[in-house]
LUMSETI-530110 format. One record per atom (N, C-alpha, C, O): residue number from 1; chain; atom name; x, y, z. Coordinates in steps of 0.1 Angstrom, whole numbers. Example, Ala and Ser with C-alpha at 12.3 -4.5 7.8 and 13.67 -1.06 7.14 Angstrom:
<markes>
(marke 1, 'A', 'N', (132, -57, 78))
(marke 1, 'A', 'CA', (123, -45, 78))
(marke 1, 'A', 'C', (132, -33, 78))
(marke 1, 'A', 'O', (142, -33, 85))
(marke 2, 'A', 'N', (128, -22, 71))
(marke 2, 'A', 'CA', (137, -11, 71))
(marke 2, 'A', 'C', (129, 0, 79))
(marke 2, 'A', 'O', (134, 11, 80))
</markes>
This chain:
<markes>
(marke 1, 'A', 'N', (669, -67, 406))
(marke 1, 'A', 'CA', (656, -62, 401))
(marke 1, 'A', 'C', (656, -47, 405))
(marke 1, 'A', 'O', (659, -43, 416))
(marke 2, 'A', 'N', (652, -40, 395))
(marke 2, 'A', 'CA', (651, -25, 397))
(marke 2, 'A', 'C', (638, -22, 403))
(marke 2, 'A', 'O', (627, -28, 400))
(marke 3, 'A', 'N', (637, -12, 412))
(marke 3, 'A', 'CA', (624, -8, 418))
(marke 3, 'A', 'C', (616, -2, 407))
(marke 3, 'A', 'O', (621, 5, 398))
(marke 4, 'A', 'N', (603, -5, 408))
(marke 4, 'A', 'CA', (594, 0, 397))
(marke 4, 'A', 'C', (589, 14, 401))
(marke 4, 'A', 'O', (588, 18, 412))
(marke 5, 'A', 'N', (587, 22, 390))
(marke 5, 'A', 'CA', (581, 35, 392))
(marke 5, 'A', 'C', (567, 33, 396))
(marke 5, 'A', 'O', (561, 23, 392))
(marke 6, 'A', 'N', (561, 43, 403))
(marke 6, 'A', 'CA', (547, 41, 407))
(marke 6, 'A', 'C', (538, 40, 395))
(marke 6, 'A', 'O', (527, 33, 396))
(marke 7, 'A', 'N', (541, 46, 384))
(marke 7, 'A', 'CA', (532, 46, 372))
(marke 7, 'A', 'C', (535, 34, 363))
(marke 7, 'A', 'O', (527, 31, 354))
(marke 8, 'A', 'N', (546, 27, 365))
(marke 8, 'A', 'CA', (550, 16, 357))
(marke 8, 'A', 'C', (551, 3, 365))
(marke 8, 'A', 'O', (560, 2, 373))
(marke 9, 'A', 'N', (542, -7, 362))
(marke 9, 'A', 'CA', (543, -19, 370))
(marke 9, 'A', 'C', (555, -27, 366))
(marke 9, 'A', 'O', (560, -26, 355))
(marke 10, 'A', 'N', (559, -36, 374))
(marke 10, 'A', 'CA', (570, -45, 371))
(marke 10, 'A', 'C', (566, -54, 359))
(marke 10, 'A', 'O', (555, -58, 358))
(marke 11, 'A', 'N', (575, -56, 351))
(marke 11, 'A', 'CA', (573, -65, 339))
(marke 11, 'A', 'C', (582, -77, 340))
(marke 11, 'A', 'O', (594, -75, 342))
(marke 12, 'A', 'N', (577, -89, 340))
(marke 12, 'A', 'CA', (586, -101, 342))
(marke 12, 'A', 'C', (595, -102, 330))
(marke 12, 'A', 'O', (592, -98, 319))
(marke 13, 'A', 'N', (607, -108, 332))
(marke 13, 'A', 'CA', (616, -110, 321))
(marke 13, 'A', 'C', (611, -120, 311))
(marke 13, 'A', 'O', (603, -129, 315))
(marke 14, 'A', 'N', (617, -120, 299))
(marke 14, 'A', 'CA', (614, -131, 290))
(marke 14, 'A', 'C', (619, -145, 294))
(marke 14, 'A', 'O', (612, -155, 292))
(marke 15, 'A', 'N', (630, -145, 301))
(marke 15, 'A', 'CA', (635, -157, 306))
(marke 15, 'A', 'C', (632, -158, 321))
(marke 15, 'A', 'O', (637, -150, 329))
(marke 16, 'A', 'N', (623, -167, 326))
(marke 16, 'A', 'CA', (619, -167, 340))
(marke 16, 'A', 'C', (631, -170, 350))
(marke 16, 'A', 'O', (630, -166, 361))
(marke 17, 'A', 'N', (641, -176, 345))
(marke 17, 'A', 'CA', (653, -179, 353))
(marke 17, 'A', 'C', (661, -167, 357))
(marke 17, 'A', 'O', (669, -168, 366))
(marke 18, 'A', 'N', (659, -156, 350))
(marke 18, 'A', 'CA', (666, -143, 353))
(marke 18, 'A', 'C', (663, -138, 367))
(marke 18, 'A', 'O', (671, -131, 373))
(marke 19, 'A', 'N', (650, -140, 372))
(marke 19, 'A', 'CA', (646, -135, 385))
(marke 19, 'A', 'C', (647, -145, 396))
(marke 19, 'A', 'O', (646, -157, 393))
(marke 20, 'A', 'N', (650, -141, 408))
(marke 20, 'A', 'CA', (650, -149, 419))
(marke 20, 'A', 'C', (636, -152, 425))
(marke 20, 'A', 'O', (627, -145, 420))
(marke 21, 'A', 'N', (635, -161, 434))
(marke 21, 'A', 'CA', (622, -163, 440))
(marke 21, 'A', 'C', (616, -151, 447))
(marke 21, 'A', 'O', (604, -148, 446))
(marke 22, 'A', 'N', (625, -143, 453))
(marke 22, 'A', 'CA', (621, -131, 460))
(marke 22, 'A', 'C', (615, -121, 450))
(marke 22, 'A', 'O', (605, -114, 453))
(marke 23, 'A', 'N', (622, -120, 439))
(marke 23, 'A', 'CA', (617, -110, 428))
(marke 23, 'A', 'C', (603, -114, 423))
(marke 23, 'A', 'O', (595, -106, 421))
(marke 24, 'A', 'N', (601, -127, 421))
(marke 24, 'A', 'CA', (588, -132, 416))
(marke 24, 'A', 'C', (578, -129, 427))
(marke 24, 'A', 'O', (566, -126, 423))
(marke 25, 'A', 'N', (581, -131, 440))
(marke 25, 'A', 'CA', (571, -128, 450))
(marke 25, 'A', 'C', (567, -114, 451))
(marke 25, 'A', 'O', (555, -110, 453))
(marke 26, 'A', 'N', (577, -105, 449))
(marke 26, 'A', 'CA', (574, -91, 449))
(marke 26, 'A', 'C', (565, -87, 437))
(marke 26, 'A', 'O', (555, -80, 438))
(marke 27, 'A', 'N', (568, -93, 425))
(marke 27, 'A', 'CA', (559, -91, 413))
(marke 27, 'A', 'C', (545, -96, 415))
(marke 27, 'A', 'O', (536, -90, 412))
(marke 28, 'A', 'N', (544, -108, 421))
(marke 28, 'A', 'CA', (530, -114, 424))
(marke 28, 'A', 'C', (523, -105, 434))
(marke 28, 'A', 'O', (511, -103, 431))
(marke 29, 'A', 'N', (529, -100, 444))
(marke 29, 'A', 'CA', (522, -91, 454))
(marke 29, 'A', 'C', (518, -78, 447))
(marke 29, 'A', 'O', (507, -73, 450))
(marke 30, 'A', 'N', (526, -73, 438))
(marke 30, 'A', 'CA', (522, -61, 431))
(marke 30, 'A', 'C', (511, -63, 422))
(marke 30, 'A', 'O', (502, -54, 421))
(marke 31, 'A', 'N', (511, -74, 415))
(marke 31, 'A', 'CA', (499, -76, 406))
(marke 31, 'A', 'C', (487, -79, 413))
(marke 31, 'A', 'O', (476, -76, 409))
(marke 32, 'A', 'N', (488, -86, 425))
(marke 32, 'A', 'CA', (476, -89, 433))
(marke 32, 'A', 'C', (470, -76, 438))
(marke 32, 'A', 'O', (458, -74, 438))
(marke 33, 'A', 'N', (478, -67, 442))
(marke 33, 'A', 'CA', (473, -54, 447))
(marke 33, 'A', 'C', (466, -46, 436))
(marke 33, 'A', 'O', (456, -40, 439))
(marke 34, 'A', 'N', (472, -47, 424))
(marke 34, 'A', 'CA', (465, -40, 413))
(marke 34, 'A', 'C', (451, -46, 410))
(marke 34, 'A', 'O', (442, -39, 407))
(marke 35, 'A', 'N', (451, -60, 410))
(marke 35, 'A', 'CA', (438, -66, 408))
(marke 35, 'A', 'C', (428, -63, 418))
(marke 35, 'A', 'O', (416, -61, 415))
(marke 36, 'A', 'N', (432, -62, 431))
(marke 36, 'A', 'CA', (422, -59, 441))
(marke 36, 'A', 'C', (417, -44, 440))
(marke 36, 'A', 'O', (406, -41, 442))
(marke 37, 'A', 'N', (426, -35, 436))
(marke 37, 'A', 'CA', (422, -21, 434))
(marke 37, 'A', 'C', (412, -20, 422))
(marke 37, 'A', 'O', (403, -12, 423))
(marke 38, 'A', 'N', (414, -28, 411))
(marke 38, 'A', 'CA', (405, -28, 400))
(marke 38, 'A', 'C', (392, -33, 404))
(marke 38, 'A', 'O', (381, -28, 399))
(marke 39, 'A', 'N', (391, -44, 412))
(marke 39, 'A', 'CA', (378, -49, 417))
(marke 39, 'A', 'C', (370, -39, 425))
(marke 39, 'A', 'O', (358, -38, 424))
(marke 40, 'A', 'N', (377, -31, 433))
(marke 40, 'A', 'CA', (370, -21, 441))
(marke 40, 'A', 'C', (364, -9, 432))
(marke 40, 'A', 'O', (354, -4, 436))
(marke 41, 'A', 'N', (371, -6, 421))
(marke 41, 'A', 'CA', (367, 5, 413))
(marke 41, 'A', 'C', (357, 1, 402))
(marke 41, 'A', 'O', (351, 9, 396))
(marke 42, 'A', 'N', (355, -12, 401))
(marke 42, 'A', 'CA', (346, -17, 390))
(marke 42, 'A', 'C', (331, -13, 395))
(marke 42, 'A', 'O', (327, -16, 406))
(marke 43, 'A', 'N', (324, -7, 386))
(marke 43, 'A', 'CA', (310, -4, 389))
(marke 43, 'A', 'C', (301, -16, 391))
(marke 43, 'A', 'O', (302, -26, 384))
(marke 44, 'A', 'N', (293, -16, 401))
(marke 44, 'A', 'CA', (284, -27, 404))
(marke 44, 'A', 'C', (270, -23, 399))
(marke 44, 'A', 'O', (265, -12, 402))
(marke 45, 'A', 'N', (264, -31, 390))
(marke 45, 'A', 'CA', (251, -28, 385))
(marke 45, 'A', 'C', (240, -31, 395))
(marke 45, 'A', 'O', (242, -39, 404))
(marke 46, 'A', 'N', (229, -25, 393))
(marke 46, 'A', 'CA', (218, -27, 402))
(marke 46, 'A', 'C', (213, -41, 402))
(marke 46, 'A', 'O', (210, -47, 412))
(marke 47, 'A', 'N', (212, -47, 390))
(marke 47, 'A', 'CA', (207, -61, 389))
(marke 47, 'A', 'C', (217, -70, 395))
(marke 47, 'A', 'O', (212, -80, 401))
(marke 48, 'A', 'N', (230, -68, 395))
(marke 48, 'A', 'CA', (240, -77, 401))
(marke 48, 'A', 'C', (238, -76, 416))
(marke 48, 'A', 'O', (239, -86, 423))
(marke 49, 'A', 'N', (235, -64, 422))
(marke 49, 'A', 'CA', (233, -63, 436))
(marke 49, 'A', 'C', (220, -70, 440))
(marke 49, 'A', 'O', (220, -77, 451))
(marke 50, 'A', 'N', (210, -70, 432))
(marke 50, 'A', 'CA', (197, -76, 436))
(marke 50, 'A', 'C', (199, -91, 435))
(marke 50, 'A', 'O', (194, -98, 444))
(marke 51, 'A', 'N', (205, -96, 424))
(marke 51, 'A', 'CA', (207, -110, 423))
(marke 51, 'A', 'C', (215, -117, 434))
(marke 51, 'A', 'O', (212, -128, 438))
(marke 52, 'A', 'N', (225, -110, 439))
(marke 52, 'A', 'CA', (234, -115, 449))
(marke 52, 'A', 'C', (228, -113, 463))
(marke 52, 'A', 'O', (233, -118, 473))
(marke 53, 'A', 'N', (217, -105, 465))
(marke 53, 'A', 'CA', (212, -102, 478))
(marke 53, 'A', 'C', (204, -114, 483))
(marke 53, 'A', 'O', (200, -123, 475))
(marke 54, 'A', 'N', (201, -114, 496))
(marke 54, 'A', 'CA', (193, -125, 502))
(marke 54, 'A', 'C', (179, -125, 496))
(marke 54, 'A', 'O', (173, -136, 493))
(marke 55, 'A', 'N', (173, -113, 494))
(marke 55, 'A', 'CA', (159, -112, 488))
(marke 55, 'A', 'C', (159, -117, 474))
(marke 55, 'A', 'O', (150, -124, 469))
(marke 56, 'A', 'N', (170, -114, 466))
(marke 56, 'A', 'CA', (171, -119, 452))
(marke 56, 'A', 'C', (172, -134, 452))
(marke 56, 'A', 'O', (166, -140, 443))
(marke 57, 'A', 'N', (179, -140, 461))
(marke 57, 'A', 'CA', (181, -154, 461))
(marke 57, 'A', 'C', (167, -161, 465))
(marke 57, 'A', 'O', (164, -171, 458))
(marke 58, 'A', 'N', (160, -155, 474))
(marke 58, 'A', 'CA', (147, -161, 478))
(marke 58, 'A', 'C', (137, -160, 466))
(marke 58, 'A', 'O', (130, -169, 463))
(marke 59, 'A', 'N', (137, -148, 460))
(marke 59, 'A', 'CA', (128, -146, 448))
(marke 59, 'A', 'C', (131, -156, 437))
(marke 59, 'A', 'O', (122, -161, 431))
(marke 60, 'A', 'N', (144, -158, 434))
(marke 60, 'A', 'CA', (148, -167, 424))
(marke 60, 'A', 'C', (144, -181, 427))
(marke 60, 'A', 'O', (139, -188, 418))
(marke 61, 'A', 'N', (146, -186, 439))
(marke 61, 'A', 'CA', (141, -199, 443))
(marke 61, 'A', 'C', (126, -201, 442))
(marke 61, 'A', 'O', (121, -211, 438))
(marke 62, 'A', 'N', (119, -190, 446))
(marke 62, 'A', 'CA', (104, -190, 445))
(marke 62, 'A', 'C', (100, -191, 431))
(marke 62, 'A', 'O', (90, -199, 428))
(marke 63, 'A', 'N', (107, -185, 422))
(marke 63, 'A', 'CA', (103, -185, 407))
(marke 63, 'A', 'C', (106, -199, 402))
(marke 63, 'A', 'O', (98, -204, 394))
(marke 64, 'A', 'N', (117, -205, 406))
(marke 64, 'A', 'CA', (120, -219, 402))
(marke 64, 'A', 'C', (109, -229, 407))
(marke 64, 'A', 'O', (105, -238, 400))
(marke 65, 'A', 'N', (105, -227, 419))
(marke 65, 'A', 'CA', (95, -235, 425))
(marke 65, 'A', 'C', (81, -234, 418))
(marke 65, 'A', 'O', (74, -244, 416))
(marke 66, 'A', 'N', (78, -222, 414))
(marke 66, 'A', 'CA', (65, -220, 406))
(marke 66, 'A', 'C', (66, -226, 393))
(marke 66, 'A', 'O', (56, -232, 388))
(marke 67, 'A', 'N', (78, -225, 386))
(marke 67, 'A', 'CA', (79, -232, 373))
(marke 67, 'A', 'C', (78, -247, 374))
(marke 67, 'A', 'O', (72, -253, 365))
(marke 68, 'A', 'N', (83, -253, 385))
(marke 68, 'A', 'CA', (82, -267, 387))
(marke 68, 'A', 'C', (67, -270, 389))
(marke 68, 'A', 'O', (62, -280, 385))
(marke 69, 'A', 'N', (60, -262, 397))
(marke 69, 'A', 'CA', (46, -264, 401))
(marke 69, 'A', 'C', (37, -263, 388))
(marke 69, 'A', 'O', (27, -270, 387))
(marke 70, 'A', 'N', (40, -253, 380))
(marke 70, 'A', 'CA', (32, -251, 368))
(marke 70, 'A', 'C', (35, -261, 357))
(marke 70, 'A', 'O', (25, -267, 351))
(marke 71, 'A', 'N', (47, -263, 354))
(marke 71, 'A', 'CA', (51, -271, 342))
(marke 71, 'A', 'C', (55, -285, 346))
(marke 71, 'A', 'O', (57, -294, 337))
(marke 72, 'A', 'N', (57, -288, 359))
(marke 72, 'A', 'CA', (62, -301, 363))
(marke 72, 'A', 'C', (77, -302, 362))
(marke 72, 'A', 'O', (84, -294, 356))
(marke 73, 'A', 'N', (82, -312, 369))
(marke 73, 'A', 'CA', (97, -314, 370))
(marke 73, 'A', 'C', (101, -319, 356))
(marke 73, 'A', 'O', (96, -329, 351))
(marke 74, 'A', 'N', (112, -313, 351))
(marke 74, 'A', 'CA', (117, -318, 338))
(marke 74, 'A', 'C', (126, -330, 340))
(marke 74, 'A', 'O', (134, -331, 349))
(marke 75, 'A', 'N', (124, -340, 331))
(marke 75, 'A', 'CA', (132, -352, 332))
(marke 75, 'A', 'C', (145, -349, 326))
(marke 75, 'A', 'O', (147, -342, 316))
(marke 76, 'A', 'N', (156, -353, 333))
(marke 76, 'A', 'CA', (169, -351, 328))
(marke 76, 'A', 'C', (173, -363, 319))
(marke 76, 'A', 'O', (171, -375, 323))
(marke 77, 'A', 'N', (178, -360, 307))
(marke 77, 'A', 'CA', (183, -371, 298))
(marke 77, 'A', 'C', (197, -374, 302))
(marke 77, 'A', 'O', (206, -365, 301))
(marke 78, 'A', 'N', (200, -386, 305))
(marke 78, 'A', 'CA', (214, -390, 309))
(marke 78, 'A', 'C', (223, -391, 297))
(marke 78, 'A', 'O', (233, -385, 296))
(marke 79, 'A', 'N', (219, -400, 287))
(marke 79, 'A', 'CA', (227, -402, 275))
(marke 79, 'A', 'C', (218, -403, 263))
(marke 79, 'A', 'O', (207, -410, 264))
(marke 80, 'A', 'N', (222, -397, 252))
(marke 80, 'A', 'CA', (214, -398, 240))
(marke 80, 'A', 'C', (224, -402, 229))
(marke 80, 'A', 'O', (234, -395, 227))
(marke 81, 'A', 'N', (222, -413, 223))
(marke 81, 'A', 'CA', (231, -418, 212))
(marke 81, 'A', 'C', (223, -426, 202))
(marke 81, 'A', 'O', (214, -434, 206))
(marke 82, 'A', 'N', (226, -424, 190))
(marke 82, 'A', 'CA', (219, -432, 179))
(marke 82, 'A', 'C', (227, -445, 177))
(marke 82, 'A', 'O', (239, -446, 178))
(marke 83, 'A', 'N', (219, -456, 176))
(marke 83, 'A', 'CA', (225, -469, 174))
(marke 83, 'A', 'C', (216, -477, 165))
(marke 83, 'A', 'O', (204, -474, 163))
(marke 84, 'A', 'N', (221, -487, 159))
(marke 84, 'A', 'CA', (213, -496, 150))
(marke 84, 'A', 'C', (202, -502, 158))
(marke 84, 'A', 'O', (204, -504, 170))
(marke 85, 'A', 'N', (191, -506, 152))
(marke 85, 'A', 'CA', (179, -511, 159))
(marke 85, 'A', 'C', (181, -525, 164))
(marke 85, 'A', 'O', (175, -529, 174))
(marke 86, 'A', 'N', (189, -533, 157))
(marke 86, 'A', 'CA', (191, -547, 162))
(marke 86, 'A', 'C', (205, -549, 166))
(marke 86, 'A', 'O', (214, -544, 160))
(marke 87, 'A', 'N', (207, -558, 176))
(marke 87, 'A', 'CA', (221, -561, 180))
(marke 87, 'A', 'C', (228, -570, 169))
(marke 87, 'A', 'O', (221, -579, 163))
(marke 88, 'A', 'N', (240, -568, 167))
(marke 88, 'A', 'CA', (248, -576, 158))
(marke 88, 'A', 'C', (253, -589, 164))
(marke 88, 'A', 'O', (254, -589, 177))
(marke 89, 'A', 'N', (255, -599, 157))
(marke 89, 'A', 'CA', (260, -612, 162))
(marke 89, 'A', 'C', (274, -611, 168))
(marke 89, 'A', 'O', (277, -619, 177))
(marke 90, 'A', 'N', (282, -601, 163))
(marke 90, 'A', 'CA', (296, -601, 168))
(marke 90, 'A', 'C', (298, -591, 179))
(marke 90, 'A', 'O', (309, -589, 184))
(marke 91, 'A', 'N', (287, -584, 184))
(marke 91, 'A', 'CA', (289, -574, 194))
(marke 91, 'A', 'C', (290, -581, 208))
(marke 91, 'A', 'O', (283, -591, 210))
(marke 92, 'A', 'N', (299, -576, 216))
(marke 92, 'A', 'CA', (300, -583, 230))
(marke 92, 'A', 'C', (290, -578, 240))
(marke 92, 'A', 'O', (292, -581, 252))
(marke 93, 'A', 'N', (280, -571, 235))
(marke 93, 'A', 'CA', (270, -566, 245))
(marke 93, 'A', 'C', (256, -566, 238))
(marke 93, 'A', 'O', (255, -567, 226))
(marke 94, 'A', 'N', (246, -565, 246))
(marke 94, 'A', 'CA', (232, -564, 242))
(marke 94, 'A', 'C', (226, -552, 249))
(marke 94, 'A', 'O', (226, -551, 261))
(marke 95, 'A', 'N', (219, -543, 241))
(marke 95, 'A', 'CA', (213, -532, 246))
(marke 95, 'A', 'C', (198, -533, 245))
(marke 95, 'A', 'O', (193, -536, 234))
(marke 96, 'A', 'N', (190, -532, 256))
(marke 96, 'A', 'CA', (176, -533, 255))
(marke 96, 'A', 'C', (171, -519, 260))
(marke 96, 'A', 'O', (173, -516, 272))
(marke 97, 'A', 'N', (164, -512, 252))
(marke 97, 'A', 'CA', (159, -499, 255))
(marke 97, 'A', 'C', (144, -499, 256))
(marke 97, 'A', 'O', (137, -505, 248))
(marke 98, 'A', 'N', (138, -493, 267))
(marke 98, 'A', 'CA', (124, -492, 269))
(marke 98, 'A', 'C', (121, -477, 269))
(marke 98, 'A', 'O', (123, -470, 278))
(marke 99, 'A', 'N', (115, -472, 257))
(marke 99, 'A', 'CA', (113, -458, 256))
(marke 99, 'A', 'C', (102, -453, 265))
(marke 99, 'A', 'O', (103, -441, 270))
(marke 100, 'A', 'N', (93, -461, 269))
(marke 100, 'A', 'CA', (82, -457, 278))
(marke 100, 'A', 'C', (87, -456, 293))
(marke 100, 'A', 'O', (83, -447, 300))
(marke 101, 'A', 'N', (97, -465, 297))
(marke 101, 'A', 'CA', (102, -465, 310))
(marke 101, 'A', 'C', (117, -466, 309))
(marke 101, 'A', 'O', (123, -477, 309))
(marke 102, 'A', 'N', (124, -455, 307))
(marke 102, 'A', 'CA', (139, -455, 305))
(marke 102, 'A', 'C', (147, -461, 316))
(marke 102, 'A', 'O', (157, -467, 314))
(marke 103, 'A', 'N', (141, -461, 328))
(marke 103, 'A', 'CA', (148, -467, 340))
(marke 103, 'A', 'C', (149, -482, 338))
(marke 103, 'A', 'O', (157, -489, 345))
(marke 104, 'A', 'N', (140, -488, 330))
(marke 104, 'A', 'CA', (140, -503, 328))
(marke 104, 'A', 'C', (150, -507, 317))
(marke 104, 'A', 'O', (151, -519, 314))
(marke 105, 'A', 'N', (156, -497, 310))
(marke 105, 'A', 'CA', (166, -501, 299))
(marke 105, 'A', 'C', (178, -507, 305))
(marke 105, 'A', 'O', (181, -505, 317))
(marke 106, 'A', 'N', (184, -516, 297))
(marke 106, 'A', 'CA', (196, -523, 303))
(marke 106, 'A', 'C', (206, -525, 292))
(marke 106, 'A', 'O', (203, -525, 280))
(marke 107, 'A', 'N', (218, -528, 297))
(marke 107, 'A', 'CA', (230, -531, 288))
(marke 107, 'A', 'C', (236, -544, 295))
(marke 107, 'A', 'O', (239, -543, 306))
(marke 108, 'A', 'N', (237, -555, 287))
(marke 108, 'A', 'CA', (243, -567, 292))
(marke 108, 'A', 'C', (255, -569, 284))
(marke 108, 'A', 'O', (255, -570, 272))
(marke 109, 'A', 'N', (266, -571, 291))
(marke 109, 'A', 'CA', (279, -573, 285))
(marke 109, 'A', 'C', (282, -588, 288))
(marke 109, 'A', 'O', (283, -593, 299))
(marke 110, 'A', 'N', (285, -595, 277))
(marke 110, 'A', 'CA', (288, -610, 279))
(marke 110, 'A', 'C', (302, -612, 280))
(marke 110, 'A', 'O', (311, -604, 275))
(marke 111, 'A', 'N', (306, -623, 287))
(marke 111, 'A', 'CA', (320, -626, 289))
(marke 111, 'A', 'C', (325, -632, 276))
(marke 111, 'A', 'O', (317, -636, 267))
(marke 112, 'A', 'N', (338, -632, 274))
(marke 112, 'A', 'CA', (344, -637, 262))
(marke 112, 'A', 'C', (341, -652, 260))
(marke 112, 'A', 'O', (341, -660, 270))
(marke 113, 'A', 'N', (337, -655, 248))
(marke 113, 'A', 'CA', (334, -669, 245))
(marke 113, 'A', 'C', (319, -673, 246))
(marke 113, 'A', 'O', (315, -683, 241))
(marke 114, 'A', 'N', (311, -665, 253))
(marke 114, 'A', 'CA', (297, -667, 254))
(marke 114, 'A', 'C', (290, -664, 241))
(marke 114, 'A', 'O', (293, -654, 235))
(marke 115, 'A', 'N', (282, -673, 236))
(marke 115, 'A', 'CA', (275, -670, 223))
(marke 115, 'A', 'C', (264, -659, 226))
(marke 115, 'A', 'O', (259, -658, 237))
(marke 116, 'A', 'N', (261, -650, 216))
(marke 116, 'A', 'CA', (251, -640, 218))
(marke 116, 'A', 'C', (237, -645, 222))
(marke 116, 'A', 'O', (230, -638, 229))
(marke 117, 'A', 'N', (234, -657, 219))
(marke 117, 'A', 'CA', (220, -662, 222))
(marke 117, 'A', 'C', (219, -665, 237))
(marke 117, 'A', 'O', (207, -666, 241))
(marke 118, 'A', 'N', (229, -666, 244))
(marke 118, 'A', 'CA', (228, -669, 259))
(marke 118, 'A', 'C', (227, -657, 267))
(marke 118, 'A', 'O', (228, -657, 280))
(marke 119, 'A', 'N', (225, -645, 261))
(marke 119, 'A', 'CA', (224, -633, 269))
(marke 119, 'A', 'C', (211, -632, 276))
(marke 119, 'A', 'O', (201, -636, 271))
(marke 120, 'A', 'N', (212, -628, 289))
(marke 120, 'A', 'CA', (199, -626, 297))
(marke 120, 'A', 'C', (199, -612, 302))
(marke 120, 'A', 'O', (209, -606, 306))
(marke 121, 'A', 'N', (187, -606, 301))
(marke 121, 'A', 'CA', (186, -592, 306))
(marke 121, 'A', 'C', (183, -591, 321))
(marke 121, 'A', 'O', (181, -581, 326))
</markes>
């Protein structure tokens, strides 16, 4: 591996087998150093500093708490799927949905050979 010029970073070969493990480690260390240098020179916006600060975190949580207090806690929808309104005779399961109380909805899977009429919720 040829030493790299300060202005030209190492370029990996087209065939990865051409380099030894040591050459790959040197290349990785060089690219990591370049990435760290770019992170330090990147400008930080004022809003990014405020959002990441302790005061910004407290203010954000207070705003979320006020939204829950004013509008109430939002219900999370677990699964939404369209299905026919009635169960078919050949389906191995029975779905009972309660739109007023979703936690009372159920799915009953019958064992092989059980007739659909013997399903119990």
